[in-house]
C-alpha positions as a Markdown table, in Angstrom:
| # | Residue | x | y | z |
|---|---|---|---|---|
| 1 | Met | -8.6 | 12.0 | -17.8 |
| 2 | Gly | -9.0 | 11.6 | -21.6 |
| 3 | Asp | -9.1 | 8.6 | -23.6 |
| 4 | Thr | -6.3 | 6.0 | -24.2 |
| 5 | Gly | -7.6 | 5.1 | -27.3 |
| 6 | His | -7.6 | 1.4 | -26.1 |
| 7 | Gly | -10.2 | 1.4 | -23.5 |
| 8 | Asp | -11.8 | 3.8 | -21.4 |
| 9 | Thr | -9.9 | 6.1 | -18.7 |
| 10 | Arg | -11.3 | 6.7 | -15.7 |
| 11 | Arg | -10.3 | 10.1 | -13.5 |
| 12 | Ser | -10.9 | 10.5 | -9.3 |
| 13 | Ala | -8.9 | 12.5 | -7.3 |
| 14 | Ala | -10.2 | 10.1 | -4.7 |
| 15 | Gln | -10.4 | 7.1 | -6.3 |
| 16 | Pro | -8.0 | 4.8 | -6.1 |
| 17 | Ser | -6.9 | 2.3 | -9.3 |
| 18 | Ser | -4.9 | -0.8 | -9.6 |
| 19 | Arg | -5.5 | -4.1 | -10.9 |
| 20 | Glu | -3.0 | -6.8 | -11.6 |
| 21 | Arg | -3.0 | -8.0 | -15.5 |
| 22 | Ala | -1.2 | -10.6 | -17.4 |
| 23 | Ala | -0.2 | -7.8 | -19.9 |
| 24 | Gly | 2.5 | -6.0 | -18.8 |
| 25 | Pro | 4.6 | -5.2 | -15.5 |
| 26 | Ala | 4.0 | -2.2 | -13.4 |
| 27 | Leu | 5.3 | -0.5 | -10.3 |
| 28 | Pro | 5.0 | 2.5 | -8.6 |
| 29 | Ser | 6.6 | 3.8 | -5.9 |
| 30 | Gly | 6.4 | 6.8 | -3.7 |
| 31 | Gly | 8.4 | 10.6 | -3.7 |
| 32 | Ser | 11.3 | 11.2 | -5.7 |
| 33 | Ser | 12.0 | 9.1 | -9.0 |
| 34 | Ser | 15.4 | 7.2 | -9.0 |
| 35 | Pro | 15.9 | 5.0 | -12.3 |
| 36 | Thr | 17.4 | 1.7 | -12.1 |
| 37 | Pro | 18.2 | -0.5 | -14.9 |
| 38 | Thr | 16.4 | -3.9 | -13.7 |
| 39 | Ala | 13.8 | -5.1 | -14.9 |
| 40 | Ala | 10.5 | -6.1 | -12.9 |
| 41 | Ser | 8.6 | -9.4 | -13.6 |
| 42 | Ala | 5.5 | -8.8 | -15.3 |
| 43 | Ser | 3.6 | -11.4 | -13.0 |
| 44 | Pro | 3.5 | -11.7 | -9.4 |
| 45 | Ser | 5.7 | -14.2 | -7.2 |
| 46 | Ser | 4.0 | -16.4 | -4.9 |
| 47 | Pro | 5.1 | -16.3 | -1.0 |
| 48 | Gly | 8.1 | -18.0 | -0.2 |
| 49 | Pro | 9.3 | -19.7 | 2.9 |
| 50 | Ser | 11.8 | -17.0 | 3.7 |
| 51 | Ser | 11.8 | -14.6 | 6.2 |
| 52 | Pro | 10.8 | -11.1 | 5.7 |
| 53 | Ser | 14.5 | -9.7 | 6.5 |
| 54 | Gly | 14.8 | -6.0 | 5.7 |
| 55 | Ala | 11.0 | -5.1 | 5.8 |
| 56 | Ser | 10.3 | -2.1 | 7.9 |
| 57 | Ala | 7.7 | -1.4 | 10.5 |
| 58 | Ser | 5.7 | 0.8 | 8.9 |
| 59 | Pro | 5.8 | 2.8 | 5.5 |
| 60 | Ser | 6.8 | 6.6 | 5.0 |
| 61 | Ala | 5.5 | 9.0 | 3.5 |
| 62 | Thr | 8.6 | 9.5 | 2.1 |
| 63 | Ser | 9.2 | 6.4 | 0.2 |
| 64 | Thr | 11.6 | 6.1 | -2.4 |
| 65 | Ser | 10.9 | 5.7 | -5.9 |
| 66 | Gln | 12.4 | 3.3 | -8.1 |
| 67 | Ala | 12.0 | 3.4 | -11.5 |
| 68 | Thr | 12.6 | 0.4 | -13.5 |
| 69 | Ala | 12.4 | 0.2 | -17.5 |
| 70 | Lys | 12.2 | -3.2 | -19.6 |
| 71 | Glu | 14.7 | -3.7 | -21.9 |
| 72 | Gly | 14.8 | -1.2 | -24.9 |
| 73 | Ala | 12.7 | 1.0 | -22.8 |
| 74 | Ser | 12.8 | 4.2 | -21.3 |
| 75 | Ser | 14.1 | 4.2 | -17.7 |
| 76 | Thr | 12.7 | 7.5 | -16.6 |
| 77 | Ala | 9.3 | 7.6 | -15.4 |
| 78 | Pro | 7.2 | 10.8 | -16.6 |
| 79 | Phe | 5.8 | 11.2 | -13.1 |
| 80 | Thr | 6.2 | 11.1 | -9.5 |
| 81 | Val | 4.1 | 8.7 | -6.9 |
| 82 | Asn | 3.6 | 10.3 | -3.2 |
| 83 | Val | 2.9 | 7.6 | -0.5 |
| 84 | Leu | 0.5 | 8.4 | 1.7 |
| 85 | Pro | 1.1 | 5.8 | 4.6 |
| 86 | Asp | -1.3 | 4.6 | 7.0 |
| 87 | Asn | -4.4 | 6.1 | 5.0 |
| 88 | Trp | -7.0 | 5.3 | 7.7 |
| 89 | Asp | -10.7 | 6.6 | 7.9 |
| 90 | Ser | -10.9 | 5.7 | 11.6 |
| 91 | Pro | -8.1 | 5.0 | 14.4 |
| 92 | Cys | -10.1 | 2.3 | 15.2 |
| 93 | Asp | -9.0 | 0.4 | 12.0 |
| 94 | Gln | -5.2 | 0.9 | 12.7 |
| 95 | Trp | -3.5 | -1.8 | 14.2 |
| 96 | Phe | 0.3 | -2.5 | 15.1 |
| 97 | Ala | 1.8 | -6.3 | 16.1 |
| 98 | Leu | 4.4 | -5.9 | 19.0 |
| 99 | Asp | 6.5 | -8.3 | 20.4 |
| 100 | Lys | 5.6 | -6.5 | 23.7 |
| 101 | Glu | 3.4 | -7.1 | 26.5 |
| 102 | Pro | 0.9 | -3.9 | 27.1 |
| 103 | Gly | 2.8 | -2.9 | 30.5 |
| 104 | Ala | 5.5 | -1.9 | 28.4 |
| 105 | Val | 4.0 | 0.1 | 25.2 |
| 106 | Pro | 3.5 | 3.5 | 25.8 |
| 107 | Pro | 0.2 | 4.9 | 24.9 |
| 108 | Pro | -0.9 | 5.6 | 20.9 |
| 109 | Pro | 0.0 | 9.2 | 19.6 |
| 110 | Ala | -2.2 | 11.2 | 18.1 |
| 111 | Gly | -2.9 | 11.3 | 14.5 |
| 112 | Gln | 0.1 | 12.2 | 12.1 |
| 113 | Ala | 2.8 | 11.1 | 15.2 |
| 114 | Thr | 1.6 | 7.4 | 14.7 |
| 115 | Glu | 4.8 | 6.8 | 11.8 |
| 116 | Gly | 7.0 | 7.5 | 14.3 |
| 117 | Trp | 5.5 | 5.4 | 17.3 |
| 118 | Ala | 5.9 | 2.5 | 15.3 |
| 119 | Arg | 9.2 | 2.8 | 13.9 |
| 120 | Ala | 10.2 | 3.8 | 17.2 |
| 121 | Leu | 8.8 | 0.5 | 19.1 |
| 122 | His | 9.8 | -1.6 | 16.1 |
| 123 | Ala | 5.9 | -2.7 | 15.5 |
| 124 | Val | 4.4 | -3.7 | 11.7 |
| 125 | Pro | 0.8 | -2.9 | 10.5 |
| 126 | Ala | -1.6 | -5.9 | 11.8 |
| 127 | Gly | -4.3 | -7.3 | 9.7 |
| 128 | His | -3.8 | -4.5 | 7.1 |
| 129 | Leu | -1.9 | -1.9 | 5.3 |
| 130 | Arg | -3.5 | 1.0 | 4.1 |
| 131 | Met | -2.1 | 3.8 | 1.7 |
| 132 | Gln | -2.5 | 6.2 | -0.7 |
| 133 | Leu | -1.0 | 6.7 | -3.7 |
| 134 | Thr | -0.8 | 10.3 | -5.8 |
| 135 | Val | 0.6 | 9.6 | -9.4 |
| 136 | Gln | 0.8 | 13.4 | -11.2 |
| 137 | Gly | 2.5 | 13.7 | -14.3 |
| 138 | Thr | 6.0 | 16.4 | -14.8 |
| 139 | Glu | 5.7 | 16.4 | -18.7 |
| 140 | Gly | 3.5 | 18.4 | -21.0 |
| 141 | Lys | 2.5 | 14.6 | -22.8 |
| 142 | Ala | 0.1 | 12.6 | -20.4 |
| 143 | Ala | 1.0 | 9.2 | -19.5 |
| 144 | Val | -1.2 | 6.2 | -19.2 |
| 145 | Leu | -1.1 | 4.0 | -16.0 |
| 146 | His | -1.8 | 0.4 | -17.3 |
| 147 | Ala | -1.6 | -1.8 | -14.4 |
| 148 | Leu | -0.4 | -2.3 | -10.8 |
| 149 | Tyr | 1.2 | -5.6 | -10.1 |
| 150 | Val | 1.6 | -7.2 | -6.8 |
| 151 | His | 5.2 | -8.9 | -6.2 |
| 152 | Val | 5.7 | -11.0 | -3.1 |
| 153 | Val | 9.5 | -11.3 | -1.5 |
| 154 | Ser | 8.6 | -13.6 | 1.3 |
| 155 | Gly | 5.5 | -15.0 | 3.8 |
| 156 | Arg | 5.7 | -16.8 | 6.2 |
| 157 | Lys | 3.4 | -17.7 | 9.6 |
| 158 | Ala | 2.8 | -14.7 | 11.6 |
| 159 | Pro | 4.2 | -14.2 | 14.6 |
| 160 | Gly | 1.9 | -14.6 | 18.0 |
| 161 | Trp | 2.5 | -10.8 | 18.6 |
| 162 | Asn | 0.1 | -9.0 | 20.9 |
| 163 | Ala | -2.0 | -6.4 | 18.9 |
| 164 | Tyr | -2.5 | -2.4 | 19.7 |
| 165 | Thr | -5.1 | -0.2 | 18.1 |
| 166 | Met | -4.4 | 3.5 | 17.5 |
| 167 | Gly | -8.5 | 3.7 | 18.5 |
| 168 | Ala | -9.8 | 4.3 | 21.9 |
| 169 | Gly | -12.1 | 1.1 | 22.2 |
| 170 | Cys | -14.1 | 1.7 | 19.3 |
| 171 | Gly | -14.8 | -0.7 | 16.9 |
| 172 | Gly | -16.5 | -1.0 | 13.4 |
| 173 | Ala | -15.9 | -2.6 | 9.8 |
| 174 | Leu | -13.2 | -1.1 | 7.6 |
| 175 | Val | -14.3 | 1.2 | 4.7 |
| 176 | Pro | -12.9 | -0.7 | 1.6 |
| 177 | Ala | -10.1 | 1.1 | -0.3 |
| 178 | Ser | -10.4 | 1.3 | -4.1 |
| 179 | Phe | -8.2 | -2.0 | -4.6 |
| 180 | Ala | -7.7 | -4.4 | -2.2 |
| 181 | Val | -4.7 | -6.9 | -2.1 |
| 182 | Asp | -5.2 | -10.4 | -0.2 |
| 183 | Leu | -1.4 | -11.3 | 0.5 |
| 184 | Asp | -2.4 | -14.8 | 1.4 |
| 185 | Asp | -3.4 | -15.4 | -2.3 |
| 186 | Ala | -1.0 | -17.8 | -4.0 |
| 187 | Ser | -0.7 | -15.0 | -6.6 |
| 188 | Pro | -2.0 | -11.9 | -5.2 |
| 189 | Arg | -3.4 | -8.8 | -7.3 |
| 190 | Ala | -4.4 | -5.4 | -6.8 |
| 191 | Arg | -8.6 | -6.4 | -6.9 |
| 192 | Pro | -10.9 | -2.9 | -7.7 |
| 193 | Val | -13.8 | -2.5 | -4.9 |
| 194 | Pro | -16.0 | 0.2 | -4.3 |
| 195 | Gly | -14.7 | 3.2 | -2.0 |
| 196 | Lys | -15.5 | 6.6 | -0.9 |
| 197 | Glu | -14.9 | 9.9 | -1.2 |
| 198 | Gly | -16.2 | 11.7 | 1.7 |
| 199 | Glu | -19.1 | 10.2 | 3.0 |
| 200 | Arg | -20.3 | 9.3 | -0.7 |
| 201 | Pro | -19.7 | 5.5 | -2.1 |
| 202 | Thr | -18.3 | 5.5 | -5.2 |
| 203 | Ala | -18.2 | 2.3 | -8.1 |
| 204 | Ser | -15.2 | 0.6 | -8.3 |
| 205 | Thr | -12.8 | 1.0 | -11.4 |
| 206 | Asp | -10.0 | -0.4 | -13.2 |
| 207 | Phe | -7.1 | 0.5 | -15.5 |
| 208 | Pro | -6.2 | 2.1 | -17.5 |
| 209 | Tyr | -6.1 | 5.7 | -16.0 |
| 210 | Lys | -4.2 | 8.7 | -17.8 |
| 211 | Val | -2.3 | 11.1 | -15.8 |
| 212 | Ser | -0.5 | 14.3 | -16.9 |
| 213 | Ala | 0.8 | 17.4 | -14.9 |
| 214 | Thr | -2.4 | 19.0 | -14.1 |
| 215 | Asp | -4.3 | 15.5 | -14.1 |
| 216 | Pro | -2.8 | 13.3 | -11.2 |
| 217 | Gln | -4.6 | 10.0 | -10.2 |
| 218 | Val | -5.3 | 8.5 | -6.2 |
| 219 | Leu | -4.6 | 5.3 | -6.2 |
| 220 | Asn | -5.9 | 3.8 | -2.7 |
| 221 | Ile | -4.7 | 0.1 | -1.7 |
| 222 | Asp | -5.6 | -2.3 | 1.2 |
| 223 | Ala | -3.3 | -5.1 | 1.4 |
| 224 | Ala | -4.2 | -7.8 | 4.2 |
| 225 | Thr | -3.6 | -11.0 | 5.5 |
| 226 | Leu | -5.1 | -13.6 | 7.7 |
| 227 | Gly | -2.2 | -15.6 | 8.8 |
| 228 | Gln | 1.4 | -14.8 | 7.6 |
| 229 | Asp | 4.0 | -12.4 | 7.4 |
| 230 | Val | 4.3 | -10.9 | 4.0 |
| 231 | Ser | 6.9 | -8.7 | 3.0 |
| 232 | Trp | 5.8 | -7.2 | -0.6 |
| 233 | Tyr | 5.8 | -4.5 | -3.0 |
| 234 | Leu | 4.3 | -3.2 | -5.9 |
| 235 | Glu | 4.9 | -2.2 | -10.1 |
| 236 | Leu | 3.1 | 0.2 | -11.8 |
| 237 | Ala | 3.5 | -0.2 | -15.6 |
| 238 | Trp | 3.4 | 2.9 | -18.1 |
| 239 | Ser | 3.3 | 4.2 | -21.4 |
| 240 | Ser | 4.0 | 7.9 | -22.9 |
| 241 | Gly | 4.3 | 8.1 | -26.5 |
| 242 | Asp | 7.0 | 6.0 | -27.7 |
| 243 | Arg | 8.2 | 5.0 | -24.1 |
| 244 | Lys | 7.0 | 2.4 | -21.6 |
| 245 | Gly | 8.4 | 1.4 | -18.4 |
| 246 | Thr | 7.7 | 0.3 | -14.8 |
| 247 | Thr | 8.0 | 2.0 | -11.5 |
| 248 | Arg | 8.3 | 0.4 | -8.5 |
| 249 | Ile | 6.6 | 1.0 | -5.1 |
| 250 | Asp | 8.3 | 0.3 | -1.8 |
| 251 | Asp | 9.5 | 1.6 | 1.5 |
| 252 | His | 12.8 | 3.6 | 0.6 |
| 253 | Gly | 14.0 | 0.1 | -1.1 |
| 254 | Arg | 12.8 | -1.8 | 1.3 |
| 255 | Pro | 9.8 | -4.2 | 1.1 |
| 256 | Phe | 6.4 | -3.3 | 2.5 |
| 257 | Arg | 5.7 | -5.6 | 5.5 |
| 258 | Thr | 1.8 | -6.7 | 7.3 |
| 259 | Val | 1.4 | -9.3 | 9.7 |
| 260 | Ala | -1.8 | -10.8 | 10.6 |
| 261 | Leu | -3.7 | -9.5 | 13.6 |
| 262 | Asn | -3.7 | -12.0 | 16.5 |
| 263 | Ala | -7.2 | -11.4 | 17.6 |
| 264 | Gly | -7.0 | -13.5 | 20.8 |
| 265 | His | -4.0 | -10.8 | 22.0 |
| 266 | Ser | -5.5 | -7.4 | 20.9 |
| 267 | Tyr | -5.6 | -4.2 | 22.8 |
| 268 | Trp | -6.7 | -0.7 | 23.3 |
| 269 | Tyr | -5.8 | 2.3 | 25.2 |
| 270 | Asn | -8.1 | 3.1 | 28.0 |
| 271 | Glu | -7.3 | 7.3 | 28.8 |
| 272 | Asn | -9.2 | 6.7 | 32.0 |
| 273 | Asn | -7.1 | 4.0 | 33.4 |
| 274 | Asn | -4.0 | 5.2 | 31.4 |
| 275 | Ala | -3.9 | 1.4 | 30.2 |
| 276 | Trp | -4.3 | -0.7 | 27.7 |
| 277 | Leu | -7.0 | -3.0 | 28.2 |
| 278 | Pro | -8.2 | -6.4 | 26.2 |
| 279 | Asp | -10.3 | -6.0 | 22.8 |
| 280 | Thr | -13.4 | -7.7 | 23.2 |
| 281 | Glu | -15.1 | -6.2 | 20.3 |
């Protein structure tokens, strides 16, 4: 990625980027773009007491993109954003909260079937929600990505549901994503952190980034909460020539949802016993 003319741009095929700035709104959305005339706010909202109704259990890889534009700006984003949900280095790090007792929960699925398993059970990502955004230009001219904003729609005390891991009794620390979001913060922001490309650690990078049809940008997001039930979405601010706008990233028009992990009631699946067992890690 080349120079934007007002700061360094960085390129990383497996390196995410995103940080909230006071300089403008931003917000990507995975899948196909669908322009809307509404304008997005430039700063994230703080968690409110309202219920996170409408929030889905698990984001889909084909989350509908909704492009929003400021007054006088272009309503069509010059790029697409593909959302890859459940971007985990290990299934042991992936947890779901579920209002069911272990005996009523089916075994964890294999690999790509996790999303269907979660949706069928109305399970919600617990502790962390990780996703990978791939932004790729659709025009001959490059687009500059200026910032990524986090907007909280609602936040309330997390339910005391049981938590179930997709791993088979293995522990280990979560490998940090390139952008970490603390959903418990009064004004959550996407904070750049070191990441990994394969087994190689990578340094943290920050906006702006430049994308084109031949030079995409990958953004890894890790949104976490320790005590709340949070509904939220992202916005990506961009410009291309004399055009500028924001693109919203959500789950098919609904906010993402993340709830705190109930560590005292967490379970892993033992295939030898064909049963969920308490997690003692």
